[in-house]
C-alpha positions as CSV (number, residue, x, y, z in Angstrom):
1,X,0.0,0.0,0.0
2,X,2.8,2.5,0.9
3,X,4.4,1.9,-2.5
4,X,1.1,2.9,-4.2
5,X,0.9,6.0,-2.0
6,X,4.5,6.9,-3.1
7,X,3.6,6.6,-6.8
8,X,0.4,8.6,-6.4
9,X,2.3,11.3,-4.4
10,X,5.0,11.5,-7.0
11,X,2.4,11.7,-9.7
12,X,0.6,14.5,-8.0
13,X,3.8,16.4,-7.4
14,X,4.8,16.0,-11.0
15,X,1.5,17.3,-12.3
16,X,1.5,20.3,-10.0
17,X,5.0,21.3,-10.7
18,X,4.7,20.7,-14.5
19,X,1.7,23.0,-14.8
20,X,3.5,26.4,-14.8
21,X,6.3,25.1,-17.1
22,X,3.7,24.0,-19.6
23,X,1.8,27.3,-19.5
24,X,5.1,29.1,-20.2
25,X,5.9,26.9,-23.2
26,X,2.6,26.7,-24.9
27,X,-1.0,27.9,-24.7
28,X,-3.4,25.0,-24.2
29,X,-6.9,25.1,-25.6
30,X,-10.1,24.9,-23.5
31,X,-12.3,21.8,-23.9
32,X,-14.6,23.7,-26.2
33,X,-11.7,25.0,-28.4
34,X,-10.2,21.4,-28.5
35,X,-13.6,20.0,-29.7
36,X,-13.8,22.7,-32.3
37,X,-10.3,21.9,-33.5
38,X,-11.1,18.2,-33.9
39,X,-14.5,18.9,-35.5
40,X,-12.8,21.3,-38.1
41,X,-10.1,18.7,-39.0
42,X,-7.3,20.8,-37.5
43,X,-6.5,18.0,-35.0
44,X,-7.0,14.2,-34.9
45,X,-9.2,12.7,-32.3
46,X,-7.7,12.2,-28.9
47,X,-8.0,8.4,-29.3
48,X,-5.3,8.5,-32.0
49,X,-2.9,10.2,-29.7
50,X,-3.8,7.8,-26.8
51,X,-3.2,4.8,-29.0
52,X,0.3,6.1,-30.0
53,X,1.3,6.3,-26.3
54,X,-0.5,3.1,-25.1
55,X,1.4,1.0,-27.7
56,X,4.5,1.9,-25.7
57,X,3.0,0.3,-22.5
58,X,2.3,3.6,-20.7
59,X,-0.8,4.7,-18.9
60,X,-2.1,8.1,-19.8
61,X,-3.0,10.2,-16.8
62,X,-3.5,13.7,-18.4
63,X,-4.1,15.2,-21.8
64,X,-4.1,18.7,-23.2
65,X,-4.4,20.0,-26.7
66,X,-2.0,23.0,-27.0
67,X,-0.6,25.3,-29.6
68,X,3.0,24.4,-30.2
69,X,5.7,26.1,-32.2
70,X,4.7,24.3,-35.4
71,X,1.0,23.9,-34.8
72,X,-1.3,21.9,-32.5
73,X,0.1,19.2,-30.3
74,X,-1.3,16.9,-27.7
75,X,0.7,17.0,-24.4
76,X,0.2,13.8,-22.6
77,X,1.3,13.1,-19.0
78,X,2.0,9.3,-18.8
79,X,2.9,6.9,-16.1
80,X,5.4,4.3,-17.4
81,X,5.6,0.7,-16.3
82,X,8.5,1.5,-14.1
83,X,6.5,4.1,-12.2
84,X,8.1,7.2,-13.8
85,X,5.9,10.1,-14.8
86,X,6.9,11.6,-18.2
87,X,5.5,14.0,-20.8
88,X,4.9,12.9,-24.3
89,X,4.2,15.3,-27.2
90,X,2.0,14.0,-30.1
91,X,1.5,15.9,-33.4
92,X,-2.2,16.7,-33.4
93,X,-2.4,16.8,-37.1
94,X,-0.8,13.4,-37.8
95,X,-1.1,11.5,-34.5
96,X,2.6,10.7,-34.5
97,X,4.8,10.9,-31.4
98,X,7.2,13.8,-31.5
99,X,9.0,13.6,-28.1
100,X,9.0,11.7,-24.8
101,X,7.7,8.4,-23.7
């Protein structure tokens, strides 16, 4: 049980501390803006981005659609099999993994 508590605590800390850094790097869209981007064809469905990460054996714990330097990207916070929390960036127009994971 304590091991699980440690993973949850580390995950919570990583998500809280990563928030300001993400805001400084990119502007993330609201849920309504994200839905509109998918509906207009500017971004693939979130399921495409999730499949790209899950194939690597990671569990997705958070997702944001953001404006990156070269267009829209999905920023996924993932929990790897080894318990490490990482950030994966997926191109929102193609669904291909750009960085992380």
